[in-house]
N, C-alpha and C positions, 0 to 999 in steps of 0.2 A: 449210096444207100446209108453208109455210116454217117455221112453228113446229115442226112435227114433224121437219123436216130438221135444224133447230138442235138439238133434243133428241138426235137420233141422233148428230150430230157431237160433241156434248158427251160422250155415252156412249162414242163411239169414242175420243175423246181420253183418257178415263179408262182404257179398255181398252188403249190403246197403252202404258200403264205396265206392263201385264201381258205375257204371252207374245206375241211377235211373230207366231207362227204362228196363235195364237188370234185375234189382232187381224185378220190378213189374212182368215181365215175369216169372222169377224164382219162385216168390211167388205163381203165378197162377199155375205153373207146380207142385210145392210142395203140394199145396192144392189138386190138382187132384190125386196125388200119395197117399196122406193121405186118401182121400175119398175112393180110390180103396182098400187100405189096410183095412179100416174099414168095407168094404162090403164083405171081404173074410170070 
């Protein structure tokens, strides 16, 4: 689980170099995915 979070964070760091709006949307999506995984 922590490994997955780390991968997501690295991916988000890379995306932050891209468009900020895209980054915010992706961050929101990743948060939803993580929440869903924790609920499983």
